[in-house]
C-alpha positions as CSV (number, residue, x, y, z in Angstrom):
1,G,-4.4,-0.3,-26.0
2,F,-6.8,-0.7,-22.9
3,P,-6.6,1.9,-20.0
4,I,-4.7,0.9,-17.1
5,L,-6.7,0.6,-13.8
6,L,-4.6,0.5,-10.7
7,V,-6.7,-0.2,-7.3
8,G,-5.6,0.8,-4.0
9,A,-7.1,-0.5,-0.7
10,G,-9.7,1.9,1.3
11,N,-10.6,1.7,5.0
12,H,-14.1,-0.4,3.6
13,D,-11.8,-3.0,2.1
14,V,-9.1,-3.8,4.7
15,G,-10.5,-1.8,7.8
16,L,-8.9,0.9,9.5
17,G,-6.7,1.0,13.1
18,H,-8.7,-1.4,15.3
19,G,-10.9,-2.6,12.8
20,A,-8.4,-3.7,10.5
21,S,-7.8,-7.7,10.4
22,E,-6.0,-10.1,8.7
23,E,-8.9,-11.4,7.2
24,L,-9.8,-8.5,5.5
25,V,-6.4,-7.9,4.1
26,S,-6.2,-11.6,2.6
27,R,-9.6,-11.0,1.1
28,F,-8.4,-7.9,-0.7
29,S,-5.3,-9.4,-1.7
30,D,-6.9,-12.7,-2.9
31,G,-9.8,-10.9,-5.1
32,V,-8.0,-7.7,-5.8
33,G,-4.2,-8.0,-5.5
34,M,-1.8,-7.0,-3.0
35,A,-2.4,-4.1,-1.0
36,Q,1.2,-3.0,-0.9
37,T,2.6,-3.1,-4.2
38,V,4.8,-1.2,-6.8
39,E,3.3,-1.0,-10.4
40,C,5.3,0.6,-13.2
41,V,3.2,2.6,-16.1
42,A,5.3,4.4,-18.7
43,N,8.5,4.5,-16.5
44,V,6.7,6.0,-13.6
45,S,6.5,4.0,-10.2
46,F,3.4,3.9,-8.5
47,V,4.0,2.6,-4.9
48,F,0.9,1.3,-3.3
49,V,1.0,1.7,0.5
50,N,-1.7,0.2,2.6
51,T,-1.6,3.1,5.5
52,Q,-4.9,1.9,6.8
53,L,-2.8,-0.5,9.0
54,L,-0.3,2.0,10.4
55,P,-2.6,3.9,13.1
56,P,-1.4,2.7,16.5
57,S,-4.8,1.3,17.3
58,T,-3.9,-1.2,14.7
59,S,-2.8,-4.7,16.0
60,T,0.7,-4.8,16.5
61,Q,1.4,-7.5,14.2
62,L,-0.5,-6.2,11.3
63,R,1.0,-2.8,11.8
64,E,4.7,-4.0,11.9
65,A,4.1,-6.4,8.9
66,E,2.9,-3.5,6.9
67,E,5.8,-1.3,8.0
68,E,8.4,-4.1,7.0
69,R,6.6,-4.5,3.3
70,M,6.9,-0.7,3.2
71,F,10.5,-0.4,3.3
72,A,11.6,-3.7,1.9
73,P,14.5,-3.9,-0.5
74,E,12.3,-5.5,-3.3
75,V,10.1,-1.8,-3.3
76,Q,13.3,0.0,-3.6
77,R,14.5,-2.6,-6.3
78,K,11.4,-2.3,-8.3
79,V,11.2,1.3,-8.2
80,R,14.8,1.7,-9.5
81,Q,14.0,-0.9,-12.2
82,C,11.0,1.2,-13.4
83,S,12.6,4.3,-13.7
84,N,16.0,5.9,-12.3
85,S,15.1,9.3,-13.4
86,R,11.6,10.1,-12.3
87,P,10.5,10.0,-8.7
88,P,7.8,7.6,-7.5
89,I,4.1,8.3,-6.9
90,L,3.2,7.5,-3.5
91,V,-0.6,6.2,-3.3
92,M,-2.5,6.0,-0.2
93,H,-6.0,5.9,1.0
94,V,-5.3,7.6,4.5
95,P,-2.6,10.4,4.6
96,L,0.8,9.2,6.4
97,F,0.1,12.3,8.8
98,R,-3.0,13.5,10.2
99,P,-4.1,15.4,13.4
100,N,-5.5,12.9,16.0
101,D,-9.2,12.3,15.4
């Protein structure tokens, strides 16, 4: 078959912190697909998290919307549907924790 290509958003796609905007997120989603998604490949869940929107300098509206998507019941359901026995792989461009810049 064809190779599988999974793409996650980066800071040049949607911005980072105060540089992130709804316009950039929409442009990425329209052109590539949702930046926050769950993909199932060979019974392994790949959970894509748009961590560029999580720094405190991001607008409150964007940050809270991303946090809500990260923990949505739909994400958990998709992971369970893919595989109950294998842990999901978390994919992100910016680490969830890093020292202050």
